[in-house]
All heavy atoms as a GROMACS GRO file, in nm:
protein
  591
    1MET      N    1   0.632  -1.274  -0.311
    1MET     CA    2   0.544  -1.218  -0.412
    1MET      C    3   0.438  -1.135  -0.342
    1MET      O    4   0.372  -1.183  -0.250
    1MET     CB    5   0.482  -1.332  -0.493
    1MET     CG    6   0.374  -1.290  -0.591
    1MET     SD    7   0.303  -1.428  -0.683
    1MET     CE    8   0.404  -1.426  -0.828
    2THR      N    9   0.424  -1.011  -0.384
    2THR     CA   10   0.319  -0.925  -0.330
    2THR      C   11   0.192  -0.945  -0.411
    2THR      O   12   0.192  -1.010  -0.516
    2THR     CB   13   0.360  -0.777  -0.338
    2THR    OG1   14   0.371  -0.742  -0.477
    2THR    CG2   15   0.492  -0.751  -0.266
    3ARG      N   16   0.084  -0.888  -0.362
    3ARG     CA   17  -0.042  -0.901  -0.436
    3ARG      C   18  -0.032  -0.832  -0.573
    3ARG      O   19  -0.083  -0.884  -0.672
    3ARG     CB   20  -0.158  -0.843  -0.356
    3ARG     CG   21  -0.291  -0.875  -0.422
    3ARG     CD   22  -0.409  -0.843  -0.334
    3ARG     NE   23  -0.530  -0.876  -0.405
    3ARG     CZ   24  -0.631  -0.941  -0.352
    3ARG    NH1   25  -0.625  -0.981  -0.229
    3ARG    NH2   26  -0.738  -0.965  -0.423
    4SER      N   27   0.034  -0.718  -0.580
    4SER     CA   28   0.048  -0.650  -0.709
    4SER      C   29   0.133  -0.733  -0.805
    4SER      O   30   0.105  -0.739  -0.926
    4SER     CB   31   0.104  -0.508  -0.693
    4SER     OG   32   0.234  -0.512  -0.639
    5GLU      N   33   0.237  -0.799  -0.754
    5GLU     CA   34   0.317  -0.889  -0.838
    5GLU      C   35   0.234  -1.007  -0.884
    5GLU      O   36   0.245  -1.052  -0.999
    5GLU     CB   37   0.440  -0.936  -0.761
    5GLU     CG   38   0.541  -0.826  -0.736
    5GLU     CD   39   0.649  -0.865  -0.637
    5GLU    OE1   40   0.630  -0.959  -0.558
    5GLU    OE2   41   0.753  -0.797  -0.640
    6PHE      N   42   0.149  -1.059  -0.795
    6PHE     CA   43   0.057  -1.168  -0.831
    6PHE      C   44  -0.033  -1.125  -0.947
    6PHE      O   45  -0.047  -1.197  -1.046
    6PHE     CB   46  -0.027  -1.207  -0.708
    6PHE     CG   47  -0.142  -1.298  -0.738
    6PHE    CD1   48  -0.123  -1.434  -0.751
    6PHE    CD2   49  -0.270  -1.247  -0.752
    6PHE    CE1   50  -0.230  -1.519  -0.778
    6PHE    CE2   51  -0.377  -1.330  -0.778
    6PHE     CZ   52  -0.357  -1.467  -0.792
    7LEU      N   53  -0.092  -1.008  -0.934
    7LEU     CA   54  -0.183  -0.960  -1.039
    7LEU      C   55  -0.110  -0.938  -1.172
    7LEU      O   56  -0.164  -0.965  -1.278
    7LEU     CB   57  -0.254  -0.833  -0.993
    7LEU     CG   58  -0.349  -0.853  -0.875
    7LEU    CD1   59  -0.402  -0.718  -0.825
    7LEU    CD2   60  -0.463  -0.946  -0.911
    8ARG      N   61   0.014  -0.890  -1.165
    8ARG     CA   62   0.094  -0.871  -1.287
    8ARG      C   63   0.125  -1.007  -1.350
    8ARG      O   64   0.116  -1.024  -1.472
    8ARG     CB   65   0.224  -0.798  -1.256
    8ARG     CG   66   0.302  -0.766  -1.383
    8ARG     CD   67   0.429  -0.686  -1.363
    8ARG     NE   68   0.412  -0.576  -1.270
    8ARG     CZ   69   0.479  -0.564  -1.154
    8ARG    NH1   70   0.567  -0.654  -1.118
    8ARG    NH2   71   0.457  -0.461  -1.076
    9ALA      N   72   0.157  -1.106  -1.267
    9ALA     CA   73   0.186  -1.241  -1.318
    9ALA      C   74   0.062  -1.301  -1.384
    9ALA      O   75   0.072  -1.363  -1.490
    9ALA     CB   76   0.234  -1.331  -1.204
   10ILE      N   77  -0.053  -1.280  -1.324
   10ILE     CA   78  -0.179  -1.330  -1.382
   10ILE      C   79  -0.201  -1.267  -1.519
   10ILE      O   80  -0.231  -1.336  -1.617
   10ILE     CB   81  -0.298  -1.299  -1.289
   10ILE    CG1   82  -0.288  -1.379  -1.159
   10ILE    CG2   83  -0.431  -1.324  -1.358
   10ILE    CD1   84  -0.305  -1.527  -1.172
   11ALA      N   85  -0.188  -1.136  -1.528
   11ALA     CA   86  -0.209  -1.065  -1.654
   11ALA      C   87  -0.107  -1.108  -1.759
   11ALA      O   88  -0.141  -1.128  -1.876
   11ALA     CB   89  -0.204  -0.914  -1.632
   12ASP      N   90   0.019  -1.125  -1.718
   12ASP     CA   91   0.124  -1.166  -1.811
   12ASP      C   92   0.099  -1.305  -1.865
   12ASP      O   93   0.120  -1.332  -1.983
   12ASP     CB   94   0.261  -1.162  -1.744
   12ASP     CG   95   0.312  -1.022  -1.718
   12ASP    OD1   96   0.252  -0.925  -1.769
   12ASP    OD2   97   0.412  -1.010  -1.644
   13GLU      N   98   0.053  -1.394  -1.780
   13GLU     CA   99   0.034  -1.534  -1.820
   13GLU      C  100  -0.097  -1.557  -1.895
   13GLU      O  101  -0.101  -1.632  -1.993
   13GLU     CB  102   0.040  -1.625  -1.697
   13GLU     CG  103   0.032  -1.772  -1.729
   13GLU     CD  104   0.148  -1.824  -1.813
   13GLU    OE1  105   0.263  -1.782  -1.792
   13GLU    OE2  106   0.122  -1.908  -1.901
   14PHE      N  107  -0.205  -1.495  -1.850
   14PHE     CA  108  -0.338  -1.527  -1.902
   14PHE      C  109  -0.406  -1.412  -1.975
   14PHE      O  110  -0.512  -1.433  -2.035
   14PHE     CB  111  -0.430  -1.572  -1.788
   14PHE     CG  112  -0.376  -1.690  -1.712
   14PHE    CD1  113  -0.325  -1.675  -1.584
   14PHE    CD2  114  -0.375  -1.817  -1.768
   14PHE    CE1  115  -0.276  -1.784  -1.513
   14PHE    CE2  116  -0.325  -1.926  -1.699
   14PHE     CZ  117  -0.275  -1.909  -1.571
   15GLY      N  118  -0.351  -1.293  -1.970
   15GLY     CA  119  -0.417  -1.177  -2.026
   15GLY      C  120  -0.505  -1.111  -1.921
   15GLY      O  121  -0.544  -1.175  -1.823
   16GLU      N  122  -0.534  -0.984  -1.941
   16GLU     CA  123  -0.610  -0.907  -1.841
   16GLU      C  124  -0.748  -0.966  -1.813
   16GLU      O  125  -0.780  -1.000  -1.700
   16GLU     CB  126  -0.626  -0.761  -1.887
   16GLU     CG  127  -0.497  -0.682  -1.887
   16GLU     CD  128  -0.450  -0.643  -1.749
   16GLU    OE1  129  -0.532  -0.634  -1.656
   16GLU    OE2  130  -0.328  -0.621  -1.736
   17ALA      N  131  -0.831  -0.980  -1.916
   17ALA     CA  132  -0.970  -1.022  -1.897
   17ALA      C  133  -0.981  -1.166  -1.849
   17ALA      O  134  -1.050  -1.195  -1.751
   17ALA     CB  135  -1.050  -1.001  -2.025
   18TYR      N  136  -0.913  -1.256  -1.917
   18TYR     CA  137  -0.920  -1.398  -1.879
   18TYR      C  138  -0.859  -1.418  -1.741
   18TYR      O  139  -0.912  -1.494  -1.660
   18TYR     CB  140  -0.851  -1.485  -1.984
   18TYR     CG  141  -0.866  -1.633  -1.960
   18TYR    CD1  142  -0.992  -1.692  -1.943
   18TYR    CD2  143  -0.755  -1.715  -1.954
   18TYR    CE1  144  -1.005  -1.827  -1.920
   18TYR    CE2  145  -0.767  -1.851  -1.932
   18TYR     CZ  146  -0.892  -1.906  -1.915
   18TYR     OH  147  -0.904  -2.042  -1.893
   19GLY      N  148  -0.750  -1.349  -1.713
   19GLY     CA  149  -0.687  -1.359  -1.582
   19GLY      C  150  -0.781  -1.315  -1.471
   19GLY      O  151  -0.790  -1.382  -1.367
   20ARG      N  152  -0.850  -1.204  -1.490
   20ARG     CA  153  -0.946  -1.157  -1.389
   20ARG      C  154  -1.055  -1.261  -1.368
   20ARG      O  155  -1.097  -1.287  -1.254
   20ARG     CB  156  -1.009  -1.024  -1.432
   20ARG     CG  157  -0.924  -0.903  -1.400
   20ARG     CD  158  -1.002  -0.773  -1.414
   20ARG     NE  159  -1.069  -0.758  -1.542
   20ARG     CZ  160  -1.016  -0.702  -1.650
   20ARG    NH1  161  -0.893  -0.655  -1.646
   20ARG    NH2  162  -1.083  -0.692  -1.763
   21SER      N  163  -1.102  -1.321  -1.477
   21SER     CA  164  -1.205  -1.424  -1.466
   21SER      C  165  -1.156  -1.545  -1.387
   21SER      O  166  -1.227  -1.597  -1.302
   21SER     CB  167  -1.249  -1.466  -1.607
   21SER     OG  168  -1.344  -1.570  -1.600
   22LEU      N  169  -1.034  -1.590  -1.415
   22LEU     CA  170  -0.979  -1.704  -1.342
   22LEU      C  171  -0.968  -1.674  -1.193
   22LEU      O  172  -1.005  -1.758  -1.110
   22LEU     CB  173  -0.840  -1.740  -1.397
   22LEU     CG  174  -0.834  -1.805  -1.533
   22LEU    CD1  175  -0.690  -1.821  -1.577
   22LEU    CD2  176  -0.905  -1.940  -1.532
   23VAL      N  177  -0.917  -1.559  -1.160
   23VAL     CA  178  -0.898  -1.522  -1.019
   23VAL      C  179  -1.033  -1.514  -0.947
   23VAL      O  180  -1.046  -1.555  -0.832
   23VAL     CB  181  -0.821  -1.388  -1.009
   23VAL    CG1  182  -0.823  -1.331  -0.868
   23VAL    CG2  183  -0.678  -1.407  -1.057
   24ARG      N  184  -1.133  -1.469  -1.016
   24ARG     CA  185  -1.265  -1.450  -0.956
   24ARG      C  186  -1.348  -1.578  -0.953
   24ARG      O  187  -1.422  -1.603  -0.857
   24ARG     CB  188  -1.340  -1.343  -1.035
   24ARG     CG  189  -1.477  -1.308  -0.981
   24ARG     CD  190  -1.550  -1.209  -1.070
   24ARG     NE  191  -1.572  -1.267  -1.201
   24ARG     CZ  192  -1.533  -1.213  -1.317
   24ARG    NH1  193  -1.472  -1.098  -1.319
   24ARG    NH2  194  -1.556  -1.273  -1.432
   25ASP      N  195  -1.334  -1.665  -1.056
   25ASP     CA  196  -1.429  -1.775  -1.074
   25ASP      C  197  -1.376  -1.917  -1.056
   25ASP      O  198  -1.453  -2.007  -1.024
   25ASP     CB  199  -1.492  -1.766  -1.214
   25ASP     CG  200  -1.567  -1.636  -1.236
   25ASP    OD1  201  -1.623  -1.582  -1.138
   25ASP    OD2  202  -1.570  -1.588  -1.351
   26LEU      N  203  -1.247  -1.940  -1.080
   26LEU     CA  204  -1.194  -2.076  -1.075
   26LEU      C  205  -1.175  -2.121  -0.931
   26LEU      O  206  -1.100  -2.060  -0.854
   26LEU     CB  207  -1.060  -2.084  -1.150
   26LEU     CG  208  -0.994  -2.222  -1.152
   26LEU    CD1  209  -1.080  -2.320  -1.232
   26LEU    CD2  210  -0.854  -2.212  -1.212
   27VAL      N  211  -1.244  -2.228  -0.893
   27VAL     CA  212  -1.231  -2.284  -0.758
   27VAL      C  213  -1.110  -2.377  -0.757
   27VAL      O  214  -1.097  -2.466  -0.841
   27VAL     CB  215  -1.359  -2.360  -0.718
   27VAL    CG1  216  -1.342  -2.430  -0.584
   27VAL    CG2  217  -1.478  -2.264  -0.713
   28LEU      N  218  -1.022  -2.354  -0.661
   28LEU     CA  219  -0.896  -2.428  -0.652
   28LEU      C  220  -0.899  -2.521  -0.530
   28LEU      O  221  -0.899  -2.475  -0.416
   28LEU     CB  222  -0.779  -2.330  -0.642
   28LEU     CG  223  -0.767  -2.236  -0.763
   28LEU    CD1  224  -0.680  -2.116  -0.730
   28LEU    CD2  225  -0.712  -2.313  -0.883
   29THR      N  226  -0.902  -2.650  -0.555
   29THR     CA  227  -0.908  -2.750  -0.449
   29THR      C  228  -0.794  -2.737  -0.348
   29THR      O  229  -0.818  -2.741  -0.227
   29THR     CB  230  -0.913  -2.891  -0.509
   29THR    OG1  231  -1.028  -2.901  -0.592
   29THR    CG2  232  -0.919  -2.999  -0.403
   30PRO      N  233  -0.668  -2.718  -0.394
   30PRO     CA  234  -0.558  -2.709  -0.296
   30PRO      C  235  -0.570  -2.588  -0.202
   30PRO      O  236  -0.502  -2.584  -0.100
   30PRO     CB  237  -0.432  -2.695  -0.382
   30PRO     CG  238  -0.470  -2.739  -0.518
   30PRO     CD  239  -0.617  -2.715  -0.531
   31LEU      N  240  -0.654  -2.494  -0.237
   31LEU     CA  241  -0.672  -2.375  -0.152
   31LEU      C  242  -0.798  -2.384  -0.069
   31LEU      O  243  -0.855  -2.283  -0.027
   31LEU     CB  244  -0.673  -2.249  -0.238
   31LEU     CG  245  -0.549  -2.225  -0.324
   31LEU    CD1  246  -0.564  -2.097  -0.404
   31LEU    CD2  247  -0.424  -2.222  -0.239
   32GLY      N  248  -0.846  -2.506  -0.047
   32GLY     CA  249  -0.965  -2.525   0.038
   32GLY      C  250  -1.094  -2.497  -0.036
   32GLY      O  251  -1.188  -2.445   0.024
   33GLU      N  252  -1.097  -2.533  -0.165
   33GLU     CA  253  -1.218  -2.511  -0.247
   33GLU      C  254  -1.255  -2.364  -0.253
   33GLU      O  255  -1.372  -2.326  -0.247
   33GLU     CB  256  -1.336  -2.593  -0.194
   33GLU     CG  257  -1.312  -2.743  -0.193
   33GLU     CD  258  -1.293  -2.804  -0.331
   33GLU    OE1  259  -1.355  -2.756  -0.427
   33GLU    OE2  260  -1.215  -2.900  -0.343
   34ARG      N  261  -1.154  -2.279  -0.264
   34ARG     CA  262  -1.175  -2.135  -0.275
   34ARG      C  263  -1.124  -2.086  -0.409
   34ARG      O  264  -1.038  -2.147  -0.470
   34ARG     CB  265  -1.099  -2.060  -0.165
   34ARG     CG  266  -1.148  -2.088  -0.027
   34ARG     CD  267  -1.072  -2.006   0.072
   34ARG     NE  268  -0.963  -2.086   0.125
   34ARG     CZ  269  -0.907  -2.068   0.242
   34ARG    NH1  270  -0.945  -1.971   0.320
   34ARG    NH2  271  -0.809  -2.145   0.282
   35THR      N  272  -1.175  -1.972  -0.450
   35THR     CA  273  -1.118  -1.905  -0.566
   35THR      C  274  -0.990  -1.834  -0.521
   35THR      O  275  -0.965  -1.819  -0.401
   35THR     CB  276  -1.216  -1.801  -0.623
   35THR    OG1  277  -1.233  -1.696  -0.527
   35THR    CG2  278  -1.351  -1.862  -0.661
   36ALA      N  279  -0.912  -1.788  -0.616
   36ALA     CA  280  -0.791  -1.713  -0.583
   36ALA      C  281  -0.827  -1.589  -0.502
   36ALA      O  282  -0.760  -1.557  -0.403
   36ALA     CB  283  -0.714  -1.677  -0.709
   37ASP      N  284  -0.932  -1.517  -0.544
   37ASP     CA  285  -0.976  -1.399  -0.470
   37ASP      C  286  -1.010  -1.434  -0.325
   37ASP      O  287  -0.968  -1.364  -0.232
   37ASP     CB  288  -1.100  -1.336  -0.535
   37ASP     CG  289  -1.067  -1.227  -0.635
   37ASP    OD1  290  -0.954  -1.175  -0.634
   37ASP    OD2  291  -1.156  -1.195  -0.715
   38GLU      N  292  -1.086  -1.541  -0.306
   38GLU     CA  293  -1.125  -1.581  -0.172
   38GLU      C  294  -1.003  -1.622  -0.089
   38GLU      O  295  -0.994  -1.588   0.030
   38GLU     CB  296  -1.224  -1.697  -0.178
   38GLU     CG  297  -1.359  -1.659  -0.235
   38GLU     CD  298  -1.447  -1.778  -0.269
   38GLU    OE1  299  -1.396  -1.890  -0.290
   38GLU    OE2  300  -1.570  -1.757  -0.277
   39ALA      N  301  -0.910  -1.692  -0.151
   39ALA     CA  302  -0.790  -1.736  -0.080
   39ALA      C  303  -0.705  -1.616  -0.037
   39ALA      O  304  -0.655  -1.611   0.076
   39ALA     CB  305  -0.708  -1.830  -0.168
   40LEU      N  306  -0.689  -1.518  -0.126
   40LEU     CA  307  -0.613  -1.398  -0.091
   40LEU      C  308  -0.681  -1.321   0.022
   40LEU      O  309  -0.615  -1.274   0.115
   40LEU     CB  310  -0.594  -1.310  -0.214
   40LEU     CG  311  -0.502  -1.368  -0.322
   40LEU    CD1  312  -0.514  -1.287  -0.450
   40LEU    CD2  313  -0.358  -1.374  -0.274
   41THR      N  314  -0.812  -1.309   0.013
   41THR     CA  315  -0.888  -1.240   0.117
   41THR      C  316  -0.876  -1.311   0.251
   41THR      O  317  -0.871  -1.247   0.357
   41THR     CB  318  -1.037  -1.227   0.076
   41THR    OG1  319  -1.043  -1.150  -0.044
   41THR    CG2  320  -1.120  -1.160   0.183
   42ALA      N  321  -0.867  -1.445   0.247
   42ALA     CA  322  -0.852  -1.524   0.370
   42ALA      C  323  -0.711  -1.518   0.426
   42ALA      O  324  -0.685  -1.572   0.534
   42ALA     CB  325  -0.891  -1.669   0.342
   43GLY      N  326  -0.620  -1.453   0.354
   43GLY     CA  327  -0.485  -1.434   0.407
   43GLY      C  328  -0.379  -1.528   0.353
   43GLY      O  329  -0.265  -1.526   0.400
   44LEU      N  330  -0.412  -1.612   0.256
   44LEU     CA  331  -0.310  -1.698   0.197
   44LEU      C  332  -0.210  -1.613   0.120
   44LEU      O  333  -0.245  -1.508   0.066
   44LEU     CB  334  -0.373  -1.800   0.103
   44LEU     CG  335  -0.418  -1.931   0.170
   44LEU    CD1  336  -0.536  -1.908   0.259
   44LEU    CD2  337  -0.448  -2.034   0.066
   45ALA      N  338  -0.088  -1.659   0.116
   45ALA     CA  339   0.019  -1.586   0.049
   45ALA      C  340  -0.005  -1.584  -0.102
   45ALA      O  341  -0.042  -1.686  -0.160
   45ALA     CB  342   0.153  -1.651   0.077
   46PRO      N  343   0.014  -1.468  -0.166
   46PRO     CA  344  -0.004  -1.461  -0.311
   46PRO      C  345   0.077  -1.566  -0.386
   46PRO      O  346   0.029  -1.622  -0.485
   46PRO     CB  347   0.040  -1.319  -0.346
   46PRO     CG  348   0.016  -1.241  -0.221
   46PRO     CD  349   0.045  -1.337  -0.110
   47ARG      N  350   0.198  -1.596  -0.339
   47ARG     CA  351   0.282  -1.697  -0.405
   47ARG      C  352   0.216  -1.834  -0.402
   47ARG      O  353   0.216  -1.908  -0.500
   47ARG     CB  354   0.419  -1.702  -0.337
   47ARG     CG  355   0.514  -1.793  -0.407
   47ARG     CD  356   0.556  -1.727  -0.534
   47ARG     NE  357   0.673  -1.789  -0.590
   47ARG     CZ  358   0.714  -1.761  -0.710
   47ARG    NH1  359   0.651  -1.673  -0.783
   47ARG    NH2  360   0.818  -1.819  -0.760
   48GLU      N  361   0.155  -1.870  -0.289
   48GLU     CA  362   0.085  -1.998  -0.275
   48GLU      C  363  -0.034  -2.004  -0.372
   48GLU      O  364  -0.059  -2.106  -0.436
   48GLU     CB  365   0.038  -2.017  -0.131
   48GLU     CG  366  -0.033  -2.147  -0.106
   48GLU     CD  367  -0.079  -2.162   0.038
   48GLU    OE1  368  -0.043  -2.079   0.124
   48GLU    OE2  369  -0.151  -2.259   0.064
   49VAL      N  370  -0.106  -1.895  -0.381
   49VAL     CA  371  -0.222  -1.888  -0.471
   49VAL      C  372  -0.175  -1.897  -0.617
   49VAL      O  373  -0.233  -1.969  -0.698
   49VAL     CB  374  -0.303  -1.759  -0.444
   49VAL    CG1  375  -0.419  -1.747  -0.542
   49VAL    CG2  376  -0.353  -1.757  -0.300
   50TRP      N  377  -0.067  -1.825  -0.649
   50TRP     CA  378  -0.012  -1.828  -0.785
   50TRP      C  379   0.027  -1.971  -0.825
   50TRP      O  380  -0.007  -2.017  -0.933
   50TRP     CB  381   0.109  -1.734  -0.793
   50TRP     CG  382   0.192  -1.751  -0.916
   50TRP    CD1  383   0.320  -1.799  -0.920
   50TRP    CD2  384   0.157  -1.720  -1.051
   50TRP    NE1  385   0.365  -1.800  -1.050
   50TRP    CE2  386   0.265  -1.753  -1.132
   50TRP    CE3  387   0.042  -1.670  -1.110
   50TRP    CZ2  388   0.265  -1.737  -1.270
   50TRP    CZ3  389   0.041  -1.653  -1.248
   50TRP    CH2  390   0.150  -1.686  -1.326
   51LEU      N  391   0.096  -2.042  -0.737
   51LEU     CA  392   0.139  -2.178  -0.768
   51LEU      C  393   0.020  -2.272  -0.784
   51LEU      O  394   0.020  -2.358  -0.874
   51LEU     CB  395   0.236  -2.228  -0.662
   51LEU     CG  396   0.369  -2.152  -0.655
   51LEU    CD1  397   0.453  -2.202  -0.538
   51LEU    CD2  398   0.445  -2.160  -0.786
   52ALA      N  399  -0.082  -2.257  -0.702
   52ALA     CA  400  -0.202  -2.340  -0.716
   52ALA      C  401  -0.273  -2.312  -0.848
   52ALA      O  402  -0.319  -2.405  -0.916
   52ALA     CB  403  -0.297  -2.316  -0.598
   53LEU      N  404  -0.278  -2.187  -0.886
   53LEU     CA  405  -0.342  -2.149  -1.012
   53LEU      C  406  -0.261  -2.203  -1.131
   53LEU      O  407  -0.318  -2.256  -1.226
   53LEU     CB  408  -0.356  -1.998  -1.020
   53LEU     CG  409  -0.441  -1.941  -1.131
   53LEU    CD1  410  -0.582  -1.996  -1.127
   53LEU    CD2  411  -0.446  -1.790  -1.122
   54CYS      N  412  -0.130  -2.192  -1.124
   54CYS     CA  413  -0.045  -2.246  -1.230
   54CYS      C  414  -0.067  -2.396  -1.247
   54CYS      O  415  -0.078  -2.446  -1.360
   54CYS     CB  416   0.103  -2.220  -1.199
   54CYS     SG  417   0.155  -2.050  -1.223
   55SER      N  418  -0.073  -2.467  -1.137
   55SER     CA  419  -0.094  -2.611  -1.141
   55SER      C  420  -0.229  -2.644  -1.203
   55SER      O  421  -0.239  -2.730  -1.291
   55SER     CB  422  -0.085  -2.668  -0.999
   55SER     OG  423  -0.111  -2.806  -1.000
   56ALA      N  424  -0.333  -2.576  -1.158
   56ALA     CA  425  -0.468  -2.602  -1.208
   56ALA      C  426  -0.482  -2.573  -1.358
   56ALA      O  427  -0.558  -2.641  -1.428
   56ALA     CB  428  -0.570  -2.520  -1.130
   57MET      N  429  -0.408  -2.475  -1.405
   57MET     CA  430  -0.420  -2.433  -1.544
   57MET      C  431  -0.313  -2.494  -1.634
   57MET      O  432  -0.300  -2.457  -1.750
   57MET     CB  433  -0.416  -2.280  -1.553
   57MET     CG  434  -0.533  -2.212  -1.485
   57MET     SD  435  -0.692  -2.265  -1.551
   57MET     CE  436  -0.680  -2.206  -1.720
   58ASP      N  437  -0.237  -2.589  -1.581
   58ASP     CA  438  -0.132  -2.657  -1.658
   58ASP      C  439  -0.031  -2.561  -1.720
   58ASP      O  440   0.015  -2.581  -1.834
   58ASP     CB  441  -0.193  -2.747  -1.767
   58ASP     CG  442  -0.270  -2.864  -1.709
   58ASP    OD1  443  -0.224  -2.918  -1.606
   58ASP    OD2  444  -0.374  -2.900  -1.764
   59VAL      N  445   0.003  -2.458  -1.646
   59VAL     CA  446   0.109  -2.367  -1.691
   59VAL      C  447   0.240  -2.445  -1.684
   59VAL      O  448   0.266  -2.511  -1.583
   59VAL     CB  449   0.116  -2.241  -1.600
   59VAL    CG1  450   0.236  -2.155  -1.634
   59VAL    CG2  451  -0.014  -2.162  -1.612
   60PRO      N  452   0.323  -2.442  -1.787
   60PRO     CA  453   0.450  -2.514  -1.783
   60PRO      C  454   0.534  -2.469  -1.662
   60PRO      O  455   0.541  -2.350  -1.630
   60PRO     CB  456   0.520  -2.474  -1.913
   60PRO     CG  457   0.408  -2.435  -2.005
   60PRO     CD  458   0.304  -2.374  -1.916
   61ARG      N  459   0.596  -2.565  -1.596
   61ARG     CA  460   0.670  -2.538  -1.472
   61ARG      C  461   0.777  -2.431  -1.488
   61ARG      O  462   0.805  -2.358  -1.394
   61ARG     CB  463   0.733  -2.665  -1.418
   61ARG     CG  464   0.633  -2.748  -1.344
   61ARG     CD  465   0.704  -2.841  -1.247
   61ARG     NE  466   0.605  -2.912  -1.169
   61ARG     CZ  467   0.578  -2.884  -1.043
   61ARG    NH1  468   0.640  -2.787  -0.982
   61ARG    NH2  469   0.488  -2.952  -0.978
   62GLU      N  470   0.834  -2.419  -1.606
   62GLU     CA  471   0.939  -2.318  -1.623
   62GLU      C  472   0.884  -2.176  -1.611
   62GLU      O  473   0.960  -2.081  -1.597
   62GLU     CB  474   1.015  -2.336  -1.755
   62GLU     CG  475   0.931  -2.322  -1.879
   62GLU     CD  476   0.874  -2.454  -1.931
   62GLU    OE1  477   0.874  -2.555  -1.858
   62GLU    OE2  478   0.826  -2.454  -2.045
   63ARG      N  479   0.752  -2.161  -1.614
   63ARG     CA  480   0.692  -2.028  -1.598
   63ARG      C  481   0.630  -2.008  -1.460
   63ARG      O  482   0.574  -1.902  -1.432
   63ARG     CB  483   0.587  -2.005  -1.707
   63ARG     CG  484   0.650  -2.000  -1.845
   63ARG     CD  485   0.566  -1.932  -1.950
   63ARG     NE  486   0.430  -1.976  -1.960
   63ARG     CZ  487   0.381  -2.052  -2.059
   63ARG    NH1  488   0.459  -2.094  -2.155
   63ARG    NH2  489   0.254  -2.085  -2.060
   64TRP      N  490   0.642  -2.108  -1.372
   64TRP     CA  491   0.585  -2.094  -1.237
   64TRP      C  492   0.668  -2.001  -1.151
   64TRP      O  493   0.615  -1.930  -1.067
   64TRP     CB  494   0.581  -2.229  -1.167
   64TRP     CG  495   0.474  -2.323  -1.214
   64TRP    CD1  496   0.414  -2.325  -1.337
   64TRP    CD2  497   0.419  -2.430  -1.142
   64TRP    NE1  498   0.326  -2.429  -1.344
   64TRP    CE2  499   0.326  -2.495  -1.225
   64TRP    CE3  500   0.441  -2.479  -1.013
   64TRP    CZ2  501   0.253  -2.606  -1.183
   64TRP    CZ3  502   0.368  -2.589  -0.973
   64TRP    CH2  503   0.275  -2.651  -1.056
   65TYR      N  504   0.797  -2.004  -1.166
   65TYR     CA  505   0.886  -1.931  -1.076
   65TYR      C  506   0.940  -1.808  -1.145
   65TYR      O  507   0.973  -1.811  -1.262
   65TYR     CB  508   1.001  -2.022  -1.030
   65TYR     CG  509   0.945  -2.142  -0.960
   65TYR    CD1  510   0.929  -2.262  -1.026
   65TYR    CD2  511   0.903  -2.133  -0.827
   65TYR    CE1  512   0.873  -2.372  -0.961
   65TYR    CE2  513   0.847  -2.241  -0.763
   65TYR     CZ  514   0.832  -2.362  -0.830
   65TYR     OH  515   0.777  -2.469  -0.766
   66GLY      N  516   0.949  -1.700  -1.070
   66GLY     CA  517   1.002  -1.577  -1.125
   66GLY      C  518   0.894  -1.488  -1.185
   66GLY      O  519   0.917  -1.371  -1.204
   67ALA      N  520   0.778  -1.544  -1.214
   67ALA     CA  521   0.670  -1.461  -1.268
   67ALA      C  522   0.624  -1.366  -1.159
   67ALA      O  523   0.625  -1.399  -1.042
   67ALA     CB  524   0.553  -1.547  -1.314
   68GLY      N  525   0.587  -1.247  -1.201
   68GLY     CA  526   0.538  -1.149  -1.107
   68GLY      C  527   0.645  -1.066  -1.042
   68GLY      O  528   0.617  -0.986  -0.955
   69ARG      N  529   0.769  -1.085  -1.084
   69ARG     CA  530   0.874  -1.000  -1.028
   69ARG      C  531   0.856  -0.858  -1.077
   69ARG      O  532   0.806  -0.836  -1.186
   69ARG     CB  533   1.011  -1.051  -1.071
   69ARG     CG  534   1.048  -1.180  -1.004
   69ARG     CD  535   1.189  -1.217  -1.035
   69ARG     NE  536   1.223  -1.339  -0.965
   69ARG     CZ  537   1.332  -1.408  -0.987
   69ARG    NH1  538   1.418  -1.368  -1.078
   69ARG    NH2  539   1.355  -1.517  -0.920
   70PRO      N  540   0.899  -0.763  -0.996
   70PRO     CA  541   0.884  -0.623  -1.039
   70PRO      C  542   0.959  -0.597  -1.169
   70PRO      O  543   1.060  -0.660  -1.198
   70PRO     CB  544   0.948  -0.543  -0.925
   70PRO     CG  545   0.959  -0.637  -0.812
   70PRO     CD  546   0.962  -0.775  -0.867
   71GLU      N  547   0.906  -0.506  -1.245
   71GLU     CA  548   0.974  -0.464  -1.369
   71GLU      C  549   1.109  -0.405  -1.334
   71GLU      O  550   1.122  -0.334  -1.234
   71GLU     CB  551   0.890  -0.357  -1.440
   71GLU     CG  552   0.755  -0.405  -1.489
   71GLU     CD  553   0.767  -0.497  -1.607
   71GLU    OE1  554   0.855  -0.476  -1.692
   71GLU    OE2  555   0.686  -0.593  -1.614
   72PRO      N  556   1.212  -0.435  -1.413
   72PRO     CA  557   1.342  -0.374  -1.382
   72PRO      C  558   1.336  -0.223  -1.398
   72PRO      O  559   1.266  -0.172  -1.486
   72PRO     CB  560   1.436  -0.437  -1.485
   72PRO     CG  561   1.352  -0.507  -1.582
   72PRO     CD  562   1.213  -0.519  -1.527
   73LYS      N  563   1.408  -0.155  -1.312
   73LYS     CA  564   1.410  -0.009  -1.320
   73LYS      C  565   1.500   0.034  -1.436
   73LYS      O  566   1.606  -0.027  -1.456
   73LYS     CB  567   1.460   0.051  -1.189
   73LYS     CG  568   1.364   0.026  -1.075
   73LYS     CD  569   1.410   0.091  -0.950
   73LYS     CE  570   1.307   0.060  -0.842
   73LYS     NZ  571   1.343   0.113  -0.716
   74PRO      N  572   1.460   0.134  -1.511
   74PRO     CA  573   1.545   0.180  -1.620
   74PRO      C  574   1.676   0.236  -1.570
   74PRO      O  575   1.682   0.296  -1.462
   74PRO     CB  576   1.462   0.291  -1.688
   74PRO     CG  577   1.342   0.310  -1.606
   74PRO     CD  578   1.338   0.210  -1.496
   75VAL      N  579   1.779   0.211  -1.644
   75VAL     CA  580   1.912   0.262  -1.608
   75VAL      C  581   1.920   0.407  -1.653
   75VAL      O  582   1.884   0.443  -1.764
   75VAL     CB  583   2.022   0.179  -1.679
   75VAL    CG1  584   2.159   0.234  -1.645
   75VAL    CG2  585   2.009   0.033  -1.639
   76SER      N  586   1.968   0.493  -1.562
   76SER     CA  587   1.975   0.636  -1.595
   76SER      C  588   2.105   0.669  -1.662
   76SER      O  589   2.207   0.621  -1.640
   76SER     CB  590   1.966   0.723  -1.472
   76SER     OG  591   1.880   0.674  -1.378
   0.00000   0.00000   0.00000
């Protein structure tokens, strides 16, 4: 998962505004008491941050995996 895929997954799951707030403000214990932004800046993998955020926000497990994948390219 790239950072752009992470951001797309956040927006898809939580909405643009609320997602930005979660990434900026929610402190995640499994990430060393850091916010998602702080964890990403510290070099943690976006996938690790995504999974910690999903766990903290009680996102159903069936939506943890595969989220943030690139949009399929249109068939010509």
